[in-house]
Backbone as XML, in Angstrom:
<?xml version="1.0"?>
<chain id="A" units="angstrom">
  <residue number="1" name="MET">
    <atom name="N" x="-100.316" y="28.174" z="2.365"/>
    <atom name="CA" x="-100.391" y="28.160" z="0.917"/>
    <atom name="C" x="-100.758" y="26.758" z="0.453"/>
  </residue>
  <residue number="2" name="LYS">
    <atom name="N" x="-101.649" y="26.673" z="-0.483"/>
    <atom name="CA" x="-101.985" y="25.381" z="-1.070"/>
    <atom name="C" x="-100.807" y="24.903" z="-1.903"/>
  </residue>
  <residue number="3" name="ARG">
    <atom name="N" x="-100.430" y="23.663" z="-1.770"/>
    <atom name="CA" x="-99.231" y="23.138" z="-2.429"/>
    <atom name="C" x="-99.369" y="23.080" z="-3.948"/>
  </residue>
  <residue number="4" name="LYS">
    <atom name="N" x="-100.557" y="22.963" z="-4.475"/>
    <atom name="CA" x="-100.739" y="22.884" z="-5.928"/>
    <atom name="C" x="-101.010" y="24.243" z="-6.553"/>
  </residue>
  <residue number="5" name="GLU">
    <atom name="N" x="-101.120" y="25.268" z="-5.724"/>
    <atom name="CA" x="-101.392" y="26.608" z="-6.215"/>
    <atom name="C" x="-100.266" y="27.092" z="-7.119"/>
  </residue>
  <residue number="6" name="LYS">
    <atom name="N" x="-100.638" y="27.736" z="-8.211"/>
    <atom name="CA" x="-99.619" y="28.313" z="-9.088"/>
    <atom name="C" x="-98.941" y="29.468" z="-8.382"/>
  </residue>
  <residue number="7" name="LEU">
    <atom name="N" x="-97.671" y="29.646" z="-8.666"/>
    <atom name="CA" x="-96.883" y="30.662" z="-7.982"/>
    <atom name="C" x="-96.681" y="31.917" z="-8.817"/>
  </residue>
  <residue number="8" name="GLU">
    <atom name="N" x="-97.269" y="31.965" z="-9.997"/>
    <atom name="CA" x="-97.044" y="33.071" z="-10.916"/>
    <atom name="C" x="-97.712" y="34.357" z="-10.436"/>
  </residue>
  <residue number="9" name="ALA">
    <atom name="N" x="-97.044" y="35.469" z="-10.716"/>
    <atom name="CA" x="-97.581" y="36.816" z="-10.505"/>
    <atom name="C" x="-98.074" y="37.055" z="-9.086"/>
  </residue>
  <residue number="10" name="GLN">
    <atom name="N" x="-97.285" y="36.599" z="-8.103"/>
    <atom name="CA" x="-97.627" y="36.845" z="-6.704"/>
    <atom name="C" x="-96.370" y="36.695" z="-5.853"/>
  </residue>
  <residue number="11" name="ALA">
    <atom name="N" x="-96.399" y="37.282" z="-4.683"/>
    <atom name="CA" x="-95.301" y="37.109" z="-3.734"/>
    <atom name="C" x="-95.466" y="35.742" z="-3.072"/>
  </residue>
  <residue number="12" name="THR">
    <atom name="N" x="-94.359" y="35.005" z="-2.964"/>
    <atom name="CA" x="-94.415" y="33.647" z="-2.434"/>
    <atom name="C" x="-93.224" y="33.396" z="-1.522"/>
  </residue>
  <residue number="13" name="ARG">
    <atom name="N" x="-93.479" y="32.760" z="-0.388"/>
    <atom name="CA" x="-92.391" y="32.283" z="0.476"/>
    <atom name="C" x="-92.045" y="30.878" z="0.020"/>
  </residue>
  <residue number="14" name="LEU">
    <atom name="N" x="-90.945" y="30.746" z="-0.707"/>
    <atom name="CA" x="-90.576" y="29.447" z="-1.263"/>
    <atom name="C" x="-90.461" y="28.367" z="-0.197"/>
  </residue>
  <residue number="15" name="VAL">
    <atom name="N" x="-89.927" y="28.730" z="0.960"/>
    <atom name="CA" x="-89.729" y="27.751" z="2.023"/>
    <atom name="C" x="-91.064" y="27.108" z="2.453"/>
  </residue>
  <residue number="16" name="ASP">
    <atom name="N" x="-92.172" y="27.804" z="2.247"/>
    <atom name="CA" x="-93.491" y="27.276" z="2.602"/>
    <atom name="C" x="-94.151" y="26.516" z="1.458"/>
  </residue>
  <residue number="17" name="SER">
    <atom name="N" x="-93.479" y="26.425" z="0.321"/>
    <atom name="CA" x="-94.081" y="25.844" z="-0.882"/>
    <atom name="C" x="-93.796" y="24.363" z="-1.069"/>
  </residue>
  <residue number="18" name="VAL">
    <atom name="N" x="-93.047" y="23.765" z="-0.143"/>
    <atom name="CA" x="-92.784" y="22.328" z="-0.174"/>
    <atom name="C" x="-92.695" y="21.864" z="1.283"/>
  </residue>
  <residue number="19" name="ASP">
    <atom name="N" x="-93.257" y="20.699" z="1.581"/>
    <atom name="CA" x="-93.292" y="20.183" z="2.949"/>
    <atom name="C" x="-92.333" y="19.022" z="3.134"/>
  </residue>
  <residue number="20" name="TYR">
    <atom name="N" x="-91.842" y="18.867" z="4.346"/>
    <atom name="CA" x="-91.035" y="17.710" z="4.690"/>
    <atom name="C" x="-91.924" y="16.479" z="4.778"/>
  </residue>
  <residue number="21" name="GLN">
    <atom name="N" x="-91.337" y="15.324" z="4.474"/>
    <atom name="CA" x="-92.007" y="14.043" z="4.656"/>
    <atom name="C" x="-90.997" y="13.121" z="5.338"/>
  </residue>
  <residue number="22" name="ALA">
    <atom name="N" x="-91.413" y="12.466" z="6.416"/>
    <atom name="CA" x="-90.513" y="11.630" z="7.212"/>
    <atom name="C" x="-89.797" y="10.610" z="6.333"/>
  </residue>
  <residue number="23" name="GLY">
    <atom name="N" x="-88.456" y="10.566" z="6.470"/>
    <atom name="CA" x="-87.654" y="9.579" z="5.767"/>
    <atom name="C" x="-87.593" y="9.733" z="4.265"/>
  </residue>
  <residue number="24" name="SER">
    <atom name="N" x="-87.895" y="10.930" z="3.759"/>
    <atom name="CA" x="-88.000" y="11.108" z="2.310"/>
    <atom name="C" x="-87.362" y="12.400" z="1.816"/>
  </residue>
  <residue number="25" name="VAL">
    <atom name="N" x="-87.247" y="12.461" z="0.502"/>
    <atom name="CA" x="-86.893" y="13.678" z="-0.219"/>
    <atom name="C" x="-88.108" y="14.035" z="-1.050"/>
  </residue>
  <residue number="26" name="VAL">
    <atom name="N" x="-88.610" y="15.250" z="-0.886"/>
    <atom name="CA" x="-89.791" y="15.713" z="-1.606"/>
    <atom name="C" x="-89.357" y="16.815" z="-2.565"/>
  </residue>
  <residue number="27" name="SER">
    <atom name="N" x="-89.915" y="16.813" z="-3.781"/>
    <atom name="CA" x="-89.571" y="17.870" z="-4.734"/>
    <atom name="C" x="-90.831" y="18.457" z="-5.352"/>
  </residue>
  <residue number="28" name="ARG">
    <atom name="N" x="-90.687" y="19.704" z="-5.784"/>
    <atom name="CA" x="-91.770" y="20.414" z="-6.477"/>
    <atom name="C" x="-91.144" y="21.263" z="-7.573"/>
  </residue>
  <residue number="29" name="THR">
    <atom name="N" x="-91.496" y="20.977" z="-8.807"/>
    <atom name="CA" x="-90.984" y="21.748" z="-9.937"/>
    <atom name="C" x="-91.731" y="23.071" z="-10.015"/>
  </residue>
  <residue number="30" name="ILE">
    <atom name="N" x="-90.965" y="24.148" z="-10.082"/>
    <atom name="CA" x="-91.530" y="25.497" z="-10.171"/>
    <atom name="C" x="-91.542" y="25.968" z="-11.622"/>
  </residue>
  <residue number="31" name="ILE">
    <atom name="N" x="-90.423" y="25.757" z="-12.322"/>
    <atom name="CA" x="-90.304" y="26.128" z="-13.738"/>
    <atom name="C" x="-89.586" y="24.996" z="-14.454"/>
  </residue>
  <residue number="32" name="ASP">
    <atom name="N" x="-90.098" y="24.614" z="-15.611"/>
    <atom name="CA" x="-89.452" y="23.589" z="-16.427"/>
    <atom name="C" x="-89.477" y="24.052" z="-17.880"/>
  </residue>
  <residue number="33" name="LYS">
    <atom name="N" x="-88.383" y="24.677" z="-18.280"/>
    <atom name="CA" x="-88.242" y="25.220" z="-19.638"/>
    <atom name="C" x="-87.021" y="24.604" z="-20.302"/>
  </residue>
  <residue number="34" name="ASP">
    <atom name="N" x="-86.878" y="24.819" z="-21.606"/>
    <atom name="CA" x="-85.723" y="24.290" z="-22.328"/>
    <atom name="C" x="-84.403" y="24.789" z="-21.738"/>
  </residue>
  <residue number="35" name="ALA">
    <atom name="N" x="-84.343" y="26.054" z="-21.328"/>
    <atom name="CA" x="-83.089" y="26.655" z="-20.879"/>
    <atom name="C" x="-82.849" y="26.532" z="-19.376"/>
  </residue>
  <residue number="36" name="VAL">
    <atom name="N" x="-83.890" y="26.321" z="-18.590"/>
    <atom name="CA" x="-83.725" y="26.310" z="-17.137"/>
    <atom name="C" x="-84.819" y="25.475" z="-16.467"/>
  </residue>
  <residue number="37" name="THR">
    <atom name="N" x="-84.428" y="24.830" z="-15.375"/>
    <atom name="CA" x="-85.383" y="24.142" z="-14.513"/>
    <atom name="C" x="-85.171" y="24.654" z="-13.098"/>
  </residue>
  <residue number="38" name="VAL">
    <atom name="N" x="-86.257" y="24.998" z="-12.421"/>
    <atom name="CA" x="-86.208" y="25.457" z="-11.041"/>
    <atom name="C" x="-87.058" y="24.496" z="-10.217"/>
  </residue>
  <residue number="39" name="THR">
    <atom name="N" x="-86.433" y="23.877" z="-9.207"/>
    <atom name="CA" x="-87.114" y="22.872" z="-8.406"/>
    <atom name="C" x="-86.857" y="23.122" z="-6.930"/>
  </residue>
  <residue number="40" name="LEU">
    <atom name="N" x="-87.905" y="23.004" z="-6.127"/>
    <atom name="CA" x="-87.797" y="23.059" z="-4.675"/>
    <atom name="C" x="-87.653" y="21.646" z="-4.141"/>
  </residue>
  <residue number="41" name="PHE">
    <atom name="N" x="-86.831" y="21.484" z="-3.123"/>
    <atom name="CA" x="-86.654" y="20.182" z="-2.477"/>
    <atom name="C" x="-86.778" y="20.342" z="-0.973"/>
  </residue>
  <residue number="42" name="ALA">
    <atom name="N" x="-87.298" y="19.308" z="-0.323"/>
    <atom name="CA" x="-87.297" y="19.201" z="1.135"/>
    <atom name="C" x="-86.712" y="17.839" z="1.479"/>
  </residue>
  <residue number="43" name="PHE">
    <atom name="N" x="-85.580" y="17.839" z="2.192"/>
    <atom name="CA" x="-84.887" y="16.610" z="2.586"/>
    <atom name="C" x="-85.087" y="16.395" z="4.078"/>
  </residue>
  <residue number="44" name="ASP">
    <atom name="N" x="-85.583" y="15.244" z="4.464"/>
    <atom name="CA" x="-85.642" y="14.921" z="5.873"/>
    <atom name="C" x="-84.216" y="14.660" z="6.366"/>
  </residue>
  <residue number="45" name="GLU">
    <atom name="N" x="-83.978" y="14.861" z="7.652"/>
    <atom name="CA" x="-82.654" y="14.639" z="8.224"/>
    <atom name="C" x="-82.156" y="13.240" z="7.892"/>
  </residue>
  <residue number="46" name="GLY">
    <atom name="N" x="-80.898" y="13.150" z="7.456"/>
    <atom name="CA" x="-80.297" y="11.866" z="7.114"/>
    <atom name="C" x="-80.540" y="11.414" z="5.689"/>
  </residue>
  <residue number="47" name="GLN">
    <atom name="N" x="-81.379" y="12.118" z="4.961"/>
    <atom name="CA" x="-81.654" y="11.765" z="3.569"/>
    <atom name="C" x="-80.664" y="12.469" z="2.653"/>
  </residue>
  <residue number="48" name="GLY">
    <atom name="N" x="-80.592" y="12.030" z="1.408"/>
    <atom name="CA" x="-79.681" y="12.674" z="0.479"/>
    <atom name="C" x="-79.862" y="12.191" z="-0.936"/>
  </residue>
  <residue number="49" name="LEU">
    <atom name="N" x="-79.014" y="12.699" z="-1.780"/>
    <atom name="CA" x="-78.923" y="12.251" z="-3.174"/>
    <atom name="C" x="-77.521" y="11.698" z="-3.353"/>
  </residue>
  <residue number="50" name="SER">
    <atom name="N" x="-77.430" y="10.462" z="-3.808"/>
    <atom name="CA" x="-76.125" y="9.838" z="-3.987"/>
    <atom name="C" x="-75.350" y="10.523" z="-5.113"/>
  </residue>
  <residue number="51" name="GLU">
    <atom name="N" x="-74.058" y="10.266" z="-5.150"/>
    <atom name="CA" x="-73.192" y="10.918" z="-6.130"/>
    <atom name="C" x="-73.669" y="10.635" z="-7.551"/>
  </residue>
  <residue number="52" name="HIS">
    <atom name="N" x="-73.728" y="11.693" z="-8.335"/>
    <atom name="CA" x="-74.136" y="11.609" z="-9.736"/>
    <atom name="C" x="-73.550" y="12.806" z="-10.473"/>
  </residue>
  <residue number="53" name="THR">
    <atom name="N" x="-73.693" y="12.825" z="-11.768"/>
    <atom name="CA" x="-73.278" y="13.979" z="-12.564"/>
    <atom name="C" x="-74.468" y="14.469" z="-13.368"/>
  </residue>
  <residue number="54" name="ALA">
    <atom name="N" x="-74.404" y="15.710" z="-13.788"/>
    <atom name="CA" x="-75.420" y="16.306" z="-14.654"/>
    <atom name="C" x="-74.682" y="17.105" z="-15.726"/>
  </residue>
  <residue number="55" name="PRO">
    <atom name="N" x="-75.238" y="17.162" z="-16.917"/>
    <atom name="CA" x="-74.543" y="17.852" z="-18.011"/>
    <atom name="C" x="-74.695" y="19.375" z="-17.979"/>
  </residue>
  <residue number="56" name="TYR">
    <atom name="N" x="-75.257" y="19.908" z="-16.885"/>
    <atom name="CA" x="-75.525" y="21.347" z="-16.798"/>
    <atom name="C" x="-75.013" y="21.916" z="-15.483"/>
  </residue>
  <residue number="57" name="ASP">
    <atom name="N" x="-74.658" y="23.199" z="-15.492"/>
    <atom name="CA" x="-74.366" y="23.898" z="-14.244"/>
    <atom name="C" x="-75.647" y="24.006" z="-13.429"/>
  </residue>
  <residue number="58" name="ALA">
    <atom name="N" x="-75.506" y="23.980" z="-12.099"/>
    <atom name="CA" x="-76.668" y="24.123" z="-11.224"/>
    <atom name="C" x="-76.297" y="24.964" z="-10.014"/>
  </residue>
  <residue number="59" name="ILE">
    <atom name="N" x="-77.252" y="25.747" z="-9.559"/>
    <atom name="CA" x="-77.122" y="26.549" z="-8.345"/>
    <atom name="C" x="-78.004" y="25.915" z="-7.278"/>
  </residue>
  <residue number="60" name="VAL">
    <atom name="N" x="-77.438" y="25.703" z="-6.096"/>
    <atom name="CA" x="-78.190" y="25.209" z="-4.943"/>
    <atom name="C" x="-78.250" y="26.336" z="-3.925"/>
  </residue>
  <residue number="61" name="GLN">
    <atom name="N" x="-79.455" y="26.763" z="-3.585"/>
    <atom name="CA" x="-79.687" y="27.804" z="-2.575"/>
    <atom name="C" x="-80.400" y="27.141" z="-1.396"/>
  </residue>
  <residue number="62" name="ILE">
    <atom name="N" x="-79.779" y="27.147" z="-0.225"/>
    <atom name="CA" x="-80.389" y="26.542" z="0.955"/>
    <atom name="C" x="-81.363" y="27.548" z="1.573"/>
  </residue>
  <residue number="63" name="LEU">
    <atom name="N" x="-82.614" y="27.146" z="1.673"/>
    <atom name="CA" x="-83.668" y="28.008" z="2.205"/>
    <atom name="C" x="-83.860" y="27.809" z="3.701"/>
  </residue>
  <residue number="64" name="GLU">
    <atom name="N" x="-83.533" y="26.606" z="4.173"/>
    <atom name="CA" x="-83.746" y="26.264" z="5.577"/>
    <atom name="C" x="-82.863" y="25.066" z="5.908"/>
  </residue>
  <residue number="65" name="GLY">
    <atom name="N" x="-82.246" y="25.049" z="7.094"/>
    <atom name="CA" x="-81.462" y="23.901" z="7.522"/>
    <atom name="C" x="-80.032" y="23.933" z="7.030"/>
  </residue>
  <residue number="66" name="GLU">
    <atom name="N" x="-79.429" y="22.727" z="6.980"/>
    <atom name="CA" x="-78.014" y="22.615" z="6.623"/>
    <atom name="C" x="-77.765" y="21.340" z="5.830"/>
  </residue>
  <residue number="67" name="ALA">
    <atom name="N" x="-77.000" y="21.474" z="4.753"/>
    <atom name="CA" x="-76.678" y="20.342" z="3.880"/>
    <atom name="C" x="-75.178" y="20.181" z="3.749"/>
  </residue>
  <residue number="68" name="LYS">
    <atom name="N" x="-74.760" y="18.943" z="3.605"/>
    <atom name="CA" x="-73.380" y="18.633" z="3.248"/>
    <atom name="C" x="-73.404" y="18.363" z="1.745"/>
  </residue>
  <residue number="69" name="VAL">
    <atom name="N" x="-72.655" y="19.168" z="1.004"/>
    <atom name="CA" x="-72.609" y="19.039" z="-0.449"/>
    <atom name="C" x="-71.189" y="18.632" z="-0.827"/>
  </residue>
  <residue number="70" name="THR">
    <atom name="N" x="-71.073" y="17.563" z="-1.590"/>
    <atom name="CA" x="-69.772" y="17.105" z="-2.061"/>
    <atom name="C" x="-69.723" y="17.294" z="-3.566"/>
  </residue>
  <residue number="71" name="ILE">
    <atom name="N" x="-68.692" y="18.012" z="-4.031"/>
    <atom name="CA" x="-68.512" y="18.282" z="-5.454"/>
    <atom name="C" x="-67.090" y="17.876" z="-5.820"/>
  </residue>
  <residue number="72" name="SER">
    <atom name="N" x="-66.965" y="16.909" z="-6.711"/>
    <atom name="CA" x="-65.649" y="16.417" z="-7.152"/>
    <atom name="C" x="-64.749" y="16.084" z="-5.965"/>
  </residue>
  <residue number="73" name="GLY">
    <atom name="N" x="-65.321" y="15.426" z="-4.958"/>
    <atom name="CA" x="-64.561" y="14.985" z="-3.803"/>
    <atom name="C" x="-64.362" y="16.021" z="-2.711"/>
  </residue>
  <residue number="74" name="LYS">
    <atom name="N" x="-64.735" y="17.275" z="-2.955"/>
    <atom name="CA" x="-64.610" y="18.337" z="-1.950"/>
    <atom name="C" x="-65.949" y="18.507" z="-1.237"/>
  </residue>
  <residue number="75" name="THR">
    <atom name="N" x="-65.935" y="18.387" z="0.095"/>
    <atom name="CA" x="-67.155" y="18.518" z="0.879"/>
    <atom name="C" x="-67.244" y="19.905" z="1.494"/>
  </residue>
  <residue number="76" name="ILE">
    <atom name="N" x="-68.423" y="20.520" z="1.334"/>
    <atom name="CA" x="-68.679" y="21.828" z="1.929"/>
    <atom name="C" x="-70.002" y="21.774" z="2.686"/>
  </residue>
  <residue number="77" name="MET">
    <atom name="N" x="-70.083" y="22.548" z="3.754"/>
    <atom name="CA" x="-71.328" y="22.678" z="4.504"/>
    <atom name="C" x="-72.029" y="23.927" z="3.990"/>
  </residue>
  <residue number="78" name="VAL">
    <atom name="N" x="-73.298" y="23.790" z="3.629"/>
    <atom name="CA" x="-74.061" y="24.914" z="3.097"/>
    <atom name="C" x="-75.286" y="25.086" z="3.997"/>
  </residue>
  <residue number="79" name="LYS">
    <atom name="N" x="-75.429" y="26.291" z="4.556"/>
    <atom name="CA" x="-76.474" y="26.575" z="5.536"/>
    <atom name="C" x="-77.512" y="27.533" z="4.975"/>
  </residue>
  <residue number="80" name="GLN">
    <atom name="N" x="-78.594" y="27.664" z="5.724"/>
    <atom name="CA" x="-79.679" y="28.585" z="5.354"/>
    <atom name="C" x="-79.111" y="29.931" z="4.932"/>
  </residue>
  <residue number="81" name="GLY">
    <atom name="N" x="-79.566" y="30.412" z="3.783"/>
    <atom name="CA" x="-79.116" y="31.692" z="3.269"/>
    <atom name="C" x="-77.869" y="31.609" z="2.410"/>
  </residue>
  <residue number="82" name="GLU">
    <atom name="N" x="-77.256" y="30.429" z="2.323"/>
    <atom name="CA" x="-76.057" y="30.262" z="1.508"/>
    <atom name="C" x="-76.374" y="29.475" z="0.243"/>
  </residue>
  <residue number="83" name="MET">
    <atom name="N" x="-75.461" y="29.576" z="-0.712"/>
    <atom name="CA" x="-75.613" y="28.839" z="-1.965"/>
    <atom name="C" x="-74.276" y="28.317" z="-2.420"/>
  </residue>
  <residue number="84" name="THR">
    <atom name="N" x="-74.326" y="27.379" z="-3.351"/>
    <atom name="CA" x="-73.119" y="26.900" z="-4.013"/>
    <atom name="C" x="-73.462" y="26.599" z="-5.463"/>
  </residue>
  <residue number="85" name="ILE">
    <atom name="N" x="-72.433" y="26.528" z="-6.281"/>
    <atom name="CA" x="-72.605" y="26.181" z="-7.689"/>
    <atom name="C" x="-72.022" y="24.793" z="-7.908"/>
  </residue>
  <residue number="86" name="MET">
    <atom name="N" x="-72.801" y="23.940" z="-8.537"/>
    <atom name="CA" x="-72.331" y="22.606" z="-8.917"/>
    <atom name="C" x="-72.055" y="22.648" z="-10.417"/>
  </residue>
  <residue number="87" name="PRO">
    <atom name="N" x="-70.774" y="22.621" z="-10.804"/>
    <atom name="CA" x="-70.424" y="22.732" z="-12.222"/>
    <atom name="C" x="-70.880" y="21.513" z="-13.031"/>
  </residue>
  <residue number="88" name="ALA">
    <atom name="N" x="-71.165" y="21.749" z="-14.284"/>
    <atom name="CA" x="-71.569" y="20.681" z="-15.204"/>
    <atom name="C" x="-70.514" y="19.587" z="-15.239"/>
  </residue>
  <residue number="89" name="ASN">
    <atom name="N" x="-70.980" y="18.366" z="-15.335"/>
    <atom name="CA" x="-70.139" y="17.180" z="-15.515"/>
    <atom name="C" x="-69.192" y="16.890" z="-14.356"/>
  </residue>
  <residue number="90" name="GLN">
    <atom name="N" x="-69.421" y="17.490" z="-13.207"/>
    <atom name="CA" x="-68.634" y="17.213" z="-12.005"/>
    <atom name="C" x="-69.483" y="16.343" z="-11.069"/>
  </residue>
  <residue number="91" name="PRO">
    <atom name="N" x="-68.950" y="15.241" z="-10.561"/>
    <atom name="CA" x="-69.736" y="14.411" z="-9.655"/>
    <atom name="C" x="-70.088" y="15.185" z="-8.388"/>
  </residue>
  <residue number="92" name="HIS">
    <atom name="N" x="-71.344" y="15.043" z="-7.956"/>
    <atom name="CA" x="-71.787" y="15.745" z="-6.758"/>
    <atom name="C" x="-72.822" y="14.909" z="-6.011"/>
  </residue>
  <residue number="93" name="ALA">
    <atom name="N" x="-72.944" y="15.190" z="-4.720"/>
    <atom name="CA" x="-73.909" y="14.502" z="-3.860"/>
    <atom name="C" x="-74.358" y="15.484" z="-2.782"/>
  </residue>
  <residue number="94" name="LEU">
    <atom name="N" x="-75.547" y="15.231" z="-2.213"/>
    <atom name="CA" x="-76.068" y="16.069" z="-1.136"/>
    <atom name="C" x="-76.535" y="15.172" z="0.002"/>
  </residue>
  <residue number="95" name="PHE">
    <atom name="N" x="-76.352" y="15.666" z="1.240"/>
    <atom name="CA" x="-76.767" y="14.920" z="2.420"/>
    <atom name="C" x="-77.337" y="15.898" z="3.441"/>
  </residue>
  <residue number="96" name="ALA">
    <atom name="N" x="-78.461" y="15.540" z="4.049"/>
    <atom name="CA" x="-79.123" y="16.400" z="5.032"/>
    <atom name="C" x="-78.501" y="16.222" z="6.407"/>
  </residue>
  <residue number="97" name="VAL">
    <atom name="N" x="-77.657" y="17.173" z="6.806"/>
    <atom name="CA" x="-77.092" y="17.191" z="8.150"/>
    <atom name="C" x="-78.231" y="17.415" z="9.144"/>
  </residue>
  <residue number="98" name="THR">
    <atom name="N" x="-79.084" y="18.397" z="8.845"/>
    <atom name="CA" x="-80.374" y="18.594" z="9.491"/>
    <atom name="C" x="-81.374" y="18.550" z="8.354"/>
  </residue>
  <residue number="99" name="ARG">
    <atom name="N" x="-82.638" y="18.441" z="8.661"/>
    <atom name="CA" x="-83.569" y="18.517" z="7.530"/>
    <atom name="C" x="-83.383" y="19.886" z="6.893"/>
  </residue>
  <residue number="100" name="PHE">
    <atom name="N" x="-83.499" y="19.908" z="5.569"/>
    <atom name="CA" x="-83.273" y="21.180" z="4.876"/>
    <atom name="C" x="-84.145" y="21.279" z="3.644"/>
  </residue>
  <residue number="101" name="LYS">
    <atom name="N" x="-84.350" y="22.540" z="3.244"/>
    <atom name="CA" x="-85.065" y="22.844" z="2.004"/>
    <atom name="C" x="-84.117" y="23.626" z="1.115"/>
  </residue>
  <residue number="102" name="MET">
    <atom name="N" x="-84.193" y="23.332" z="-0.176"/>
    <atom name="CA" x="-83.310" y="24.013" z="-1.114"/>
    <atom name="C" x="-84.041" y="24.331" z="-2.409"/>
  </residue>
  <residue number="103" name="LEU">
    <atom name="N" x="-83.534" y="25.332" z="-3.081"/>
    <atom name="CA" x="-83.970" y="25.690" z="-4.417"/>
    <atom name="C" x="-82.848" y="25.287" z="-5.354"/>
  </residue>
  <residue number="104" name="LEU">
    <atom name="N" x="-83.152" y="24.465" z="-6.352"/>
    <atom name="CA" x="-82.182" y="24.027" z="-7.341"/>
    <atom name="C" x="-82.509" y="24.702" z="-8.670"/>
  </residue>
  <residue number="105" name="ILE">
    <atom name="N" x="-81.545" y="25.417" z="-9.203"/>
    <atom name="CA" x="-81.699" y="26.070" z="-10.508"/>
    <atom name="C" x="-80.715" y="25.406" z="-11.444"/>
  </residue>
  <residue number="106" name="MET">
    <atom name="N" x="-81.242" y="24.668" z="-12.423"/>
    <atom name="CA" x="-80.390" y="23.979" z="-13.406"/>
    <atom name="C" x="-80.431" y="24.775" z="-14.706"/>
  </residue>
  <residue number="107" name="ILE">
    <atom name="N" x="-79.248" y="25.175" z="-15.158"/>
    <atom name="CA" x="-79.130" y="26.039" z="-16.330"/>
    <atom name="C" x="-78.705" y="25.186" z="-17.508"/>
  </residue>
  <residue number="108" name="ARG">
    <atom name="N" x="-79.565" y="25.095" z="-18.513"/>
    <atom name="CA" x="-79.334" y="24.173" z="-19.632"/>
    <atom name="C" x="-78.811" y="24.850" z="-20.880"/>
  </residue>
  <residue number="109" name="SER">
    <atom name="N" x="-78.422" y="26.080" z="-20.813"/>
    <atom name="CA" x="-77.922" y="26.721" z="-22.047"/>
    <atom name="C" x="-76.533" y="27.270" z="-21.854"/>
  </residue>
</chain>
């Protein structure tokens, strides 16, 4: 699949829609609306997002690999096919135990 190709009105394998990059975190915005943002991420092994907060609830769906997700001091392992909810205004961080791809759905309403 071409990485810049629009994903509308077709069947798409999300895991193939973003590529890993050595030593980096790569993202691709799928939907960016007032009420919701949907973003694909690819984290190389050992990469992560440091602890931060967001004013919105978010769903993290792991498409491939395994991530360590810390929410308000509680660490959980989230693997391919699993998801977790990061509540609004709760500090959270993500770390790539193995390289992983995830779908992030941020709900703004």
